[in-house]
N, C-alpha and C positions, 0 to 999 in steps of 0.2 A: 631355343635355336642355337644360341652361342655355345651352350654346353655340348650340344650334338656336334657342332663343327669342331670344337676343341677335341672331343673324343675321337672324331674321324681322323683329324690330323695326327693325334697320338698313335692311333692304330696304323696309319700309313708310315709314320716314322719307325714304329716297331718292325713292320714288315720289311722296310728298306734296310734296317739294321740287320735283320736275319738274312736277307738276300746278300748283303755285302759280306757278312761273316762267312756264309756258305761259299761265296765266290772266292774269298781269300783263302779259305781252307782248300778248295779245289786247286787254286793257283799254286799254293805251297806244295801240294802233292805232286802236281805236274812238274814243278821245278826239281823236286827231289828225284823223280823218275828220270828226268832229262840228265841230271848230274850223274846218276848211276849208269845210264846208257853211255854217256860220254867217257866215263872212266873205263867202262868195258871196251869201248872202241879204241881208247888210247892203249890199252893192254894188247889188243889184237894188232894194232899198228906197230907197236914196239917189237912184237914177235916177227912181223913180216920184214922189217929192216928199214934203214934210213933212206934207201933209194926209192922206195915206193912212196914214202911220206912226202908229199908235195907241200902241204900246208900244215902249220901247227895249229892245234886247237887250243884256244885260250878259254879256259873254263871261267876265269874271273870276269872277263869282258862279257862273255855270253850270259853269265849270271846277272850282270847289271842290265843287259838288254832284255833278258827274260823277265827280270823284275819290273822293267818299265813297260814291256809289251805283254806281260803275262795276264794282266787284268782284262784288257779287251779281248785277247785271244781266248782266255778261259770262258768269257761270257759268250763268245761266238760258237762254242761247242754245243752239240746237240743236247747233252745232259743238262747244261746250264739253262738252255732255253726251255727244256721240258720242266726243269725245276721252277723256273720263273713263271711259266704258264700255270703250273700247279699251284704255286703260291698266290698268283693273281686270282685264280679261281677260288682258292680258299679265302682270300681277302674279300672278294665280292660276296661269297656266301656268308662269311662272318659279318660283313656290313649289313647284309639283308637281315640276318638273324638279330643283329644288334638293333636295327631300326624296329623290327617287329617287337623285340623285347622292350625297347624304349616306349613304343606305343602301348604295349600291355602294361608297362609300369605306370604310364600316365593315366591309363584307364583305371588301374587299381588304386592309384592315389586319389583320383576323383571319386571313385566308389568309396574309398576309405573316408574321405572328407564328408561325403554325403551320409555315410553310416554314422560318423561321429556326430554330425548335426542331428540325425534321427535319434541317436542315443541320448544326446543332450535334451532333445525335445521330450523323449520318453521319460527321462529322469525328472524334468520339470513337471510333466504331467503326473508322474508317480508321486512327487512331493505334494502337488496340489491335492491329488486323490487321498494320500495318507492324511493330510490335514483335514480334509472333509470327512474321512472315515473316523478320525479321532473325535471330531465334533459330533458326528452321528452317534458314535459310541457313548460319548458323554450324555447326549440327549436320551439315548436308549437306557442308560443306567438310571438317569433321573426318572424316566417313564416307568422303569421296572420298580423303582422304589415307591413311586406314587401309586402304581398298581397294587403293590404289596400292602401299602397303607389302606387303599380303597377296599381290598379284599378283607383285611382285618376289621375295618369298620363295618363292612357288610356282615361279617360273621357275628360281630358284637350285636348289631341290630337284629339279626336273625335269632340269636339266643335270647335277647330281651323280648322279642316278639313271642317266642315260644313260652317263656316264663309268664308273660302277661296273659297269653292264651290259656295256659294251665290254671292260673289263678282265677281267670274269669269263669272257666268251666267249673272249678271247685266252688266258687261263690254261687254260681247258678244252681249247682246241685244242692248246696247247702240251703239256698233260699227255697228250693222246691221241697226239700225235706221239712224245713220249718213251716212252709205253707201247708203241707200235708198234716203235720202234727197239730198245727193250729186248727185245721178243719176238724180233725178227730177230737181235739179238746173241746171245740165248740159243740160238737154233737154229744159228747159225753156230758158236758155241762147242761145241755138242754134236757137230756134224759134224766139226769139227777134232779134238775129243777122240777121236772114233771112228777117224779116219784116222791121226792122228799118234800118236807115243808119248807117254807121260805127261810126260816132261820138257819136250819141245817144246811140248806142249799147255799145260802150266802156264806156261811162259815167254810164250807168245803171249797166254794169258788174262791174265796179269799186265800185259803191255804194253797190251793193249786196255783193261783196267780202269783203268790209269793215264791213258790218253788220255781215256777217258770221264769220269773224275773231273775232269780239267782242263777238258774241254768243259762239264761241268755247273757247275763253279765259275765259269767265265767267263759262262755264261748266267745263273747266279744273280746274279752281280755286275751284269750288264747289266739284268736284271729289277729288281734293287733300285734301280739308278740311275733307270730309267724310273719306277718307283713313287714315288721321292723327288721327281723332277721334277714328276710329276703332282700329288703332294700339295702341293708348293710352289705350283703354279699354282692348285690349288683353294683353298689357304689365302689366297693373294693375292686371288683373286676373292671369297671369302667375306668377307675383311676389308674390301674395297672396298664390297661390298654392305652389310655391317654399318655401315660408316662413313656411307653414304648414309642408311640407315634411322635411325641415331642422329641425324644432322643433322635429318632430318624430325621426329623425335620432339622434338629440342631446339626446333625452331620451334614445334611445338604447345605445348610446355611454356612457352615464352616468351609465347605468346599467352594461355595460361591465367594465367600470372603477371601479365601486364598487366591482365587482367580482375580478378584478385584484388586487385591494387594499387588499381585504381579503386574496388572495393568497400571496400577497407580505408580509402582516403582519405575516401570518403563516410561510413563508420562513424566515423572520427576526427572529422570535422566535426560529426556528430550528437552525439558524446560531448562535444566542446568546447562545443557549444550547451547541452547538458544540464548540464555543469559550470558554465557561466556562469549559467544559470538557477538551479542549486542554490546557487551563491555568493550570488546576489541574494536567494534565499529565506532563506539562513542569516543574511545581514545583517539582513533584515527580522525574522527570529526573534530575533536578538540584541538588536536595538533594542526589540522588543516585550517581551522578557524584562527588559531594563534598565528600561524604563518601568514594568513591573509591580513590579520590585524597589523602584524609587524610590517608587511609590505605596504599597507595603507599609511601607517605612521611614517614610514620612510618616504613615501611619495609626498605626504603633507609637509614633512620637514624640508624636502627638496624644493617643493613649490614655494614655501614660505621664504626659504633662502633665496630662491630666484627673484621673488617679489621684492625682498629687501635689497638685493643687489641691484635690481632695476631702479628702485627709488633712489638709491645712493648714486648710481650712475647718472640718473636724470638731474639730480641736484648739482652734481659736480659739473655736468655739461652746462647747466643754466649759469652757474657761477663763472665758468670759463668764458661763456659768451658775453656775460655782463662785464667781466674784466677786460675782454678784448675790445669793448666799446660798441657793441651792437645796439643800435637805437631801437627802442620799443615804440609802438604806435601810441601817440597821445590821444586822450579821450576828452571830448568837449565837456566842460563842467556844467553849462547851463542846459543844454539840450542833449543830455546823455541818452534819454529814452528814445529820441528821434535820431537814430544813427543814419548817416549818409554813406553811400559807397565812395570809398577813397581810392586813390591811385595806389596800386600795389608797390610796396617798397621792399628793399632787401631785408628789412627787419621783420617782415611779416612771417617768414618761416620760423624765426626764433620765437615770435609771439605764439604762433600756433603750437610749437613744441612745448613751450612753457604752459600754455593752456591745457594741452593734453596731459602733461605731468601732474598738474594740480587737480585736474578732473579725476585722474586715476587714484590719486591720494584721497580725494574727498569721497569718491565712490567706495573705496575700501573701508574708510572710517565710518561712512554712513551705513554700509552693509553690516559692519560689526555692531553699530548702535541699534540697527533694526533687528538684528538677531537677539540682542538683549531685550529689546522691547517685545519681541514675539514670545520670549520666555516668560516675561512678567505679565503682559496684558493678555486679555481674552478676545480682543477685537480681531476681525478678519483682516486680511492683508489689503484688500481693496479699500476698506473704510480707512485704514491707517494712512495709505498713500494719498487718498483724497484729502484727508484732514491735514496732512503735512503740506500738500500743495496749497491748500487754502491759507495756511499760516504764512507760507513764503510769499504768496501773492499779496496778502494783506500788508505784510511788512514792506514789500517793494512799493505798493501804492501809497502807504502812509508815510514812509521815509523815502524821499526822492533819492535818486542815485547820486546826485551831486553833493550830498551832505558830506561825504568823506573827502571831497576835493574842494571844499569851501575855503580852506586855508591855502592860499596860493603861494605862500612864501617858500617853505621848505618841506622836506619829507618827514622830519621828526615830529612836528605837530600833527602831521597826518597820521603818523603811527600812534600818537597819543589819542587822536580821535578814533583810530581803529580800536584801541583798547577800550575806550568808553563805549563805542558802538557795540563792540563784541560783548562788553559787560551787560549792556541793555538787552542785546539779543539773547544772551545767556539767561537773563532773568525772565524774558518773555517766553523763551522756548523751554525753560526748565520744567514748567508745568505741563507742557505738551509732550516733550520727547523724553524727559528723564535725564539722569546724570550720565548715562552712557553715550548720549548723542553729542556731548560737549567736547569729546576728545578731539574731534576734527578741528574746532576753533582753536583749541590749545596748540595743535600742531601748526596751524596757520600762523599763530603768534610767534611760535618758536622759529619758524622759517623766516618771518619778517625780522625778528631780532638778530638772527644769524646773518641775514643779508645786510641789515643796517649797520652792523658793527664793522663791516669790511668796505663799505662804499661811502662816497662823499655825498654832500647835500646838494640838490639841484631842484629846480621847479618840477613839480610832481607830474610825472607821466604815469597815469593810473590804469590799472587793469582790474576788471571785475570778473570774478569766476563764481559760478554757482553750480550746484549739483543739478544737472539737467533731468535727472530722474525724479526730481521733486521730493527728495527725502529730507530736506530741511537743513543741510550743512552748507552755510554760506560763508565765504571768506573773501575779504577785500584787502588787496595788497597794493601798495604804491612802491614802485621800483624806480629809483632815480637813475638817470642816464649820466654817463661820464662826460666831462667837458671835452 
């Protein structure tokens, strides 16, 4: 549609240009004619005299006026209007012809596209048909060769049958002749026996018998020689025919072999392409796995750094609170197991924060120890947790909680008792948990030593923290309060 509109606009522009050019040409002609007429009139006026001339004619002014007014005046003439009408009629007729030609062109294009599609379909069908024809030709060639082989075998069998038939007929005729001769000989022998005496008859019969035996043996030998010669001839013919058939079969097998080799080569090419694509995919997989491993290692490093930073910040906050003089909650030494609700103090928040810090540290250490235990032992996770809980409950029941606070004087003896108690706990738990679970106790001792080096001695206000998950890492810390 856009192309048609553009073409229509271009045709209108061309028509307007032609109209304008024709109008300008007519205007120039009229101006020239007016100038010539004015000059002629000026000559006539000069001949008449100056008295008659009333007004002077200015050619230059009129030229300008004619130039300005020539275009509409020229268009108002009858010739211009007729020309414009003719041109408009031509434009309309040309537009109609153009539309008709455009419609025909579109129809022809659609027909051409359809014919191209049909030609492509016909080409595809021809390709398929040619492939099928080639296959059928190959099958026909094989059938022709097999039919030739079958005809040759039939001819060989027919020749053998005729030879055997001739031999059988000869043998039958020879047997009949021998039978007839035998009968005649019997009759002759009977007649001789009747006519001659017994001795002479016997001698004659023996002589005849010997002669007949010689003849029979000679005939048998001849018959055997003939049979052997015929068998050799047949064997040679059969061998030649078998050799021919085998050669033809070899040719067929070679053709089949060539076809199979072509298929094998195409299959090898496909396999090579698939292997190449598989190698490329494996490379991409290895690169992706390495990138994922690097990302995981980066995340683990970031998490470990964050955990270490949190631990450091927690310890620093605890030390700052202790230095500022925040009082921690005292624990009853005698009846520690029976805790009573106390009035909340401003130091409870610090106690809770310190408990949370120590629990996080103990849980991290116990989780590491449990990971090592899982790698070493073959127990299930539930059995291990129950066993560790039993160990912790037995230790709490056998060792009262107030053992660590029995020395009421100062914090240093309590720290010593912590070391002894931790040593006992290590000995008792070493058999159950292994060496990897003792790292949490050593961390607790290090924290106690670091805190005891910076603070003064005071009656012990004691805090007991234990791993609530029941994984066996127990730490008793006595933190003195400042005066």
